[in-house]
C-alpha positions in Angstrom: 17.9 -11.4 -18.6 15.6 -12.7 -16.8 13.5 -9.7 -17.0 14.1 -9.4 -21.3 12.8 -13.5 -20.6 9.7 -13.3 -19.0 8.5 -10.5 -21.2 9.7 -12.2 -24.4 11.8 -9.1 -25.0 13.5 -10.9 -27.7 15.1 -10.8 -31.5 12.0 -10.2 -34.1 12.2 -13.2 -36.5 12.3 -16.9 -36.4 14.8 -17.8 -32.8 17.2 -20.6 -33.0 19.4 -22.5 -30.5 22.7 -22.0 -31.4 22.4 -25.7 -32.1 20.9 -24.1 -35.2 17.4 -25.3 -34.1 14.5 -23.5 -35.0 12.7 -22.0 -31.2 9.3 -20.8 -30.7 8.8 -19.8 -26.8 5.1 -20.3 -26.1 5.2 -19.9 -22.3 8.4 -18.3 -20.3 6.9 -19.8 -16.7 7.0 -18.8 -13.8 9.9 -16.6 -12.0 11.1 -18.7 -9.4 12.3 -16.7 -6.0 13.5 -19.6 -4.2 16.7 -22.0 -5.1 16.7 -24.0 -8.2 16.2 -22.8 -12.1 15.1 -19.4 -12.8 11.7 -20.1 -14.5 9.3 -23.3 -13.6 6.4 -24.8 -16.0 7.9 -22.5 -18.7 6.8 -24.5 -22.5 8.4 -24.1 -25.9 9.0 -25.9 -28.7 12.7 -27.1 -30.5 12.3 -28.3 -33.4 9.0 -29.3 -33.6 8.8 -30.7 -30.3 7.3 -29.0 -27.4 9.2 -28.7 -24.2 8.0 -28.0 -21.0 10.1 -28.1 -17.8 12.3 -25.5 -16.4 14.7 -22.8 -17.7 17.8 -21.7 -16.1 19.5 -18.1 -17.3 22.6 -16.3 -17.2 25.6 -14.1 -18.4 27.5 -16.4 -19.7 27.5 -19.7 -20.2 29.9 -20.7 -18.2 28.1 -19.8 -15.4 26.5 -23.4 -15.6 29.8 -24.8 -14.5 30.9 -22.0 -12.5 27.1 -22.3 -10.2 27.7 -26.7 -9.7 24.8 -26.7 -11.3 26.2 -29.8 -14.1 26.2 -31.7 -10.1 23.2 -31.0 -9.0 19.8 -32.8 -10.0 17.6 -29.9 -9.6 18.6 -28.6 -12.7 18.3 -31.8 -14.5 14.5 -30.3 -15.4 16.0 -27.7 -17.0 14.9 -28.2 -21.1 16.4 -24.2 -21.7 19.6 -22.7 -21.1 19.1 -18.5 -21.9 22.7 -17.2 -21.7 23.4 -13.3 -23.2 27.5 -14.6 -24.3 27.6 -18.5 -25.2 31.2 -20.0 -24.5 30.9 -23.2 -23.9 28.4 -26.4 -23.6 25.9 -27.4 -20.6 24.8 -30.9 -19.2 22.6 -32.0 -17.1 24.1 -34.5 -13.9 24.0 -37.8 -17.1 25.5 -35.5 -19.2 23.2 -35.1 -21.3 23.3 -31.6 -23.3 21.2 -28.9 -22.6 19.6 -26.6 -26.0 21.4 -22.8 -25.3 19.5 -20.1 -26.9 21.8 -16.5 -26.5 19.2 -14.0 -25.9 21.3 -10.7 -26.3 21.1 -7.4 -24.0 21.4 -4.7 -26.9 23.3 -1.1 -26.0 20.0 0.2 -25.9 18.5 -2.1 -23.7 21.6 -1.1 -21.1 20.6 2.7 -21.9 17.6 2.9 -21.1 17.9 0.6 -18.0 21.0 2.9 -16.7 19.2 6.4 -17.2 15.9 4.5 -15.1 18.4 3.2 -12.4 20.1 6.7 -12.0 18.0 9.7 -12.8 16.5 11.6 -10.0 13.7 13.1 -11.6 10.5 12.1 -11.0 8.9 10.1 -12.4 11.7 9.0 -14.1 9.7 7.7 -17.2 8.7 10.6 -17.8 9.8 11.1 -21.7 7.6 7.8 -22.7 4.0 8.7 -20.9 2.8 10.5 -24.0 3.8 7.4 -26.3 1.6 5.3 -24.4 -1.9 4.8 -25.4 -4.9 6.1 -23.4 -6.4 2.1 -23.1 -2.8 0.7 -22.4 -2.5 3.6 -18.8 -6.0 2.8 -17.9 -5.2 -1.2 -18.0 -2.1 -0.7 -15.8 -4.2 1.9 -13.5 -7.0 -0.8 -13.1 -4.3 -3.1 -12.2 -2.6 -0.9 -9.5 -6.2 0.1 -7.9 -6.5 -3.5 -7.5 -3.1 -4.1 -6.2 -3.4 -0.8 -3.7 -7.3 -2.4 -2.2 -5.1 -6.0 -1.8 -2.4 -4.4 -0.3 -4.5 -2.5 2.1 -7.1 -5.8 2.9 -4.1 -8.3 3.6 -3.4 -5.0 6.9 -6.5 -5.7 7.5 -6.3 -9.8 7.7 -3.0 -9.1 9.6 -5.1 -6.7 12.1 -7.1 -9.5 12.5 -5.0 -12.6 13.3 -3.7 -10.2 15.9 -7.1 -9.5 17.5 -8.7 -13.0 18.2 -10.3 -12.7 14.5 -13.3 -9.9 15.7 -14.0 -7.5 13.0 -15.2 -4.7 15.3 -11.6 -4.3 16.9 -9.8 -4.7 13.7 -12.5 -1.8 12.2 -11.5 0.7 15.0 -7.5 -0.1 14.5 -7.7 0.7 10.9 -10.1 3.6 11.2 -7.5 4.8 14.3 -4.3 4.1 12.1 -5.8 6.7 9.5 -6.8 9.1 12.2 -3.0 9.5 11.5 -2.8 10.9 8.2 0.1 9.8 7.5 2.9 10.8 10.0 1.7 9.5 13.1 -0.3 6.3 11.7 2.2 3.6 12.7 1.3 5.3 16.3 -1.9 5.9 16.1 -2.1 1.8 15.1 0.4 1.0 18.2 -1.7 3.1 20.4 -5.2 0.7 19.1 -3.4 -2.1 19.9 -3.1 -1.8 23.5 -6.9 0.0 24.1 -8.4 -2.6 26.2 -11.9 -2.6 24.1 -14.0 -4.1 26.2 -13.1 -1.8 29.1 -14.0 0.8 27.4 -17.3 -0.4 26.6 -18.3 -0.6 30.3 -18.0 3.3 30.3 -19.4 4.2 27.1 -22.2 6.2 28.9 -19.5 8.3 30.2 -17.4 10.0 27.6 -14.8 11.5 30.0 -14.1 7.9 31.0 -13.3 7.1 27.3 -11.4 9.5 27.1 -9.6 9.4 30.0 -8.7 5.9 28.8 -8.5 6.3 25.6 -5.5 9.2 26.3 -4.4 7.8 28.8 -3.3 5.3 27.2 -2.1 6.9 24.6 0.8 8.4 27.6 -0.6 12.2 27.0 -1.3 12.6 30.7 1.6 12.4 32.6 2.2 16.0 32.7 1.4 18.9 35.1 -1.5 21.6 33.7 -2.5 23.1 37.4 -4.7 25.6 35.5 -6.5 22.8 33.2 -9.4 21.3 35.2 -10.4 19.2 31.8 -7.2 17.6 32.2 -7.2 17.0 36.0 -10.4 15.3 35.4 -8.8 13.0 32.8 -5.9 12.2 34.7 -7.8 11.3 37.8 -10.3 9.1 35.9 -7.3 7.6 34.3 -5.3 6.7 37.4 -8.6 4.6 38.6 -9.7 3.2 35.4 -6.1 2.2 34.6 -5.5 0.6 38.5 -8.9 -1.0 37.7 -8.4 -2.8 34.4 -4.4 -3.4 35.3 -4.4 -0.9 31.7 -0.4 -0.4 30.0 0.0 2.9 28.5 2.2 3.0 25.0 5.2 5.7 25.3 4.7 9.2 24.3 7.3 9.5 22.8 6.0 7.8 19.6 4.2 10.9 18.4 5.7 13.0 15.8 4.8 16.6 16.7 7.0 18.7 14.2 5.7 19.5 10.8 1.9 18.5 11.4 -0.9 21.1 11.4 -2.5 21.6 14.9 -5.7 19.8 13.4 -4.1 16.5 13.3 -2.2 16.9 16.9 -2.9 13.6 18.4 -4.8 14.5 21.9 -7.4 16.4 19.6 -7.9 13.4 16.8 -7.6 10.7 19.7 -10.8 12.8 21.7 -12.3 12.4 18.3 -11.4 8.6 18.4 -13.3 8.6 21.6 -16.5 10.5 20.7 -16.8 7.9 17.6 -16.0 5.1 20.0 -19.0 6.5 22.3 -21.5 7.3 19.9 -21.0 4.7 17.0 -22.0 1.3 18.8 -21.0 -1.5 16.2 -19.3 1.2 14.2 -19.2 -2.2 10.9 -22.5 -2.7 11.3 -23.1 1.2 10.7 -20.2 0.9 7.9 -21.7 -2.6 6.2 -24.9 -0.5 6.1 -23.8 2.9 4.4 -25.3 2.7 0.4 -23.6 6.3 -0.4 -20.5 7.8 0.3 -22.4 10.9 1.9 -23.7 8.3 4.2 -19.9 7.6 5.4 -19.4 11.3 6.1 -22.6 11.6 8.0 -21.3 8.1 10.1 -18.1 9.9 10.6 -19.1 13.1 11.3 -19.3 13.6 15.0 -18.3 16.5 17.9 -15.5 16.2 20.3 -16.3 17.6 23.3 -17.0 21.3 24.4 -12.8 21.5 25.6 -11.6 21.2 22.0 -13.9 24.0 21.2 -10.7 25.9 21.6 -7.6 24.1 21.8 -6.2 21.8 19.4 -3.8 19.9 22.6 -3.5 20.1 26.1 -3.2 23.5 28.3 -2.8 25.6 25.5 -5.7 28.0 24.2 -6.2 28.9 20.6 -4.9 32.2 20.1 -6.7 32.8 16.7 -7.6 36.3 15.4 -9.6 37.3 12.0 -8.3 40.5 9.8 -10.1 42.4 12.5 -7.7 41.2 15.3 -10.3 40.1 17.0 -10.7 36.4 19.1 -12.5 34.1 16.4 -15.3 32.3 18.6 -15.1 28.8 19.6 -14.8 26.2 16.7 -16.5 22.8 16.6 -14.1 20.8 16.1 -15.0 18.1 13.1 -13.3 16.4 10.7 -12.8 18.8 7.5 -14.5 17.4 3.7 -11.1 16.4 3.2 -10.2 14.3 6.3 -13.3 12.5 5.6 -12.6 11.6 2.2 -8.8 10.2 3.2 -10.6 8.4 6.1 -13.1 6.6 3.9 -10.5 5.8 1.0 -7.8 4.7 3.8 -9.8 2.4 6.3 -13.9 2.6 5.0 -13.7 1.3 2.0 -10.5 -1.1 2.0 -12.2 -2.5 5.3 -15.7 -3.1 3.3 -13.5 -5.3 0.2 -11.9 -7.2 2.6 -15.2 -7.7 5.1 -17.0 -8.2 1.8 -14.1 -10.8 0.5 -13.4 -13.3 4.1 -17.4 -13.1 3.9 -18.0 -14.1 0.4 -20.2 -11.4 -0.2 -19.9 -10.3 -3.6 -22.6 -7.1 -2.9 -19.9 -5.5 0.0 -17.1 -6.5 -2.2 -18.8 -4.4 -5.1 -19.8 -1.6 -3.5 -16.1 -0.6 -2.0 -15.4 -0.4 -5.3 -18.0 1.4 -6.5 -17.6 3.6 -3.7 -13.7 4.1 -5.2 -14.7 5.3 -8.4 -17.4 7.6 -7.5 -14.7 9.3 -5.4 -13.2 12.0 -6.8 -9.1 12.0 -7.1 -6.8 13.0 -4.1 -5.0 15.9 -4.8 -1.4 15.6 -3.3 2.0 16.0 -5.0 2.3 12.6 -6.5 -1.2 13.2 -8.4 0.2 16.7 -10.0 3.2 15.4 -10.9 1.3 12.9 -13.0 -0.6 14.8 -14.0 2.1 17.1 -15.2 3.5 14.0 -17.6 0.5 13.7 -18.7 -1.4 11.3 -16.7 -5.0 12.1 -16.3 -7.2 11.2 -13.8 -10.4 11.9 -11.8 -11.7 8.7 -9.6 -9.9 8.3 -6.6 -10.0 4.2 -7.7 -7.1 6.5 -10.4 -5.5 8.5 -7.9 -4.7 5.3 -5.4 -3.6 3.5 -8.0 -1.0 6.2 -9.1 0.1 6.1 -4.8 0.8 2.8 -5.1 2.8 3.3 -8.4 4.9 6.4 -6.2 5.1 3.9 -3.5 5.7 0.4 -4.2 7.4 0.7 -7.8 9.1 4.5 -8.4 10.4 4.7 -4.4 11.5 1.4 -4.7 13.2 1.7 -8.1 11.3 -1.6 -9.7 11.0 -0.2 -12.5 11.6 -3.8 -14.2 8.0 -4.6 -13.0 6.1 -1.3 -13.9 4.2 -1.6 -17.1 5.5 2.4 -18.2 8.9 0.9 -17.2 8.5 -2.2 -19.3 7.7 1.1 -22.5 10.5 2.5 -21.5 13.1 -0.3 -21.1 11.6 -1.7 -24.7 11.3 2.0 -26.2 8.3 0.8 -28.0 5.9 3.3 -28.6 2.2 3.0 -29.0 -0.6 5.5 -31.0 -2.4 7.3 -28.7 
């Protein structure tokens, strides 16, 4: 009922109150999620008179008294009672009658809603997609893209609060989270929160010590590999540095190792972050100076220690065979182009956007949004599924929009708040 009122899904023709007066909905108001009437600051016209106030919604009129609204002064400001079924009159605490409007939820609407609630296929609104105009789809994707980057910016501001408004530290923690590439995102952010960056900065010129602090804080230097000299050196350095700076490491059990590719193993990714930290002082400044996506690719293309040329984790040499069954030569463990793009989309662009907004620098904000539209759309199961049902996209801005749609609407079954769901429920078709 709230959905019908908020979106003005009402019968065609002249609306009437139950008292026989003409009704016009000028503004349905703002939905209230707290105590009090359901909608604030609505604007309606009854019998030629404009009213501004609150609106209460129930399935039946009698719920007004069941909920005790006739004794609650909070509801004296109600100018209209919207109900599915009228079974009595309602009044304020002073006995003044409140106009009522019967808004019937049709069987078609109920049936459409039930489909959205119980259909297991994805996307559930697939039937309506081909009937929605390209303009409507584009408008909704633009709005979702904006919601997505603002959601990420809000996460960045929360990290800022945790790190005493230090933008450089916040930038690195945000990057670290993206190095988790999904499954280990939370673990990477928890790890980065434990790193004493002031302490690490004092040893930036000694890469082994930077690696030791990073890997030690991740709880990854507690095992024993007798034949691994590199690992032994890291352990020795970390014991000294942990005592020197009173460091407290995270639990190694937090890392998820199943169903992830070797290139995303935490030891390798953390080693890469150590080299990024050592080789790119004032990383945020470098990001702010980048003028193109290519500049960002160059910024994050760093090599790790030679140890990682034939290792993905500690203690085991990579056994990779080519077609001739010969051992492949060692490889430089750089971030792939795909990984670089994900890092830029999920961390760098949101950082630019958040920083630009925080400092009222619209040039930086605009650059972030431009990068988003210049980059190609991501390729994952979410994007492919939407493409299959007719939503054609080309830019990262659009793919980010669909990811936000999937995670914040489809997975949470918030179809009532989705533009596609709106057309599905309303049953309206549009020209393509």
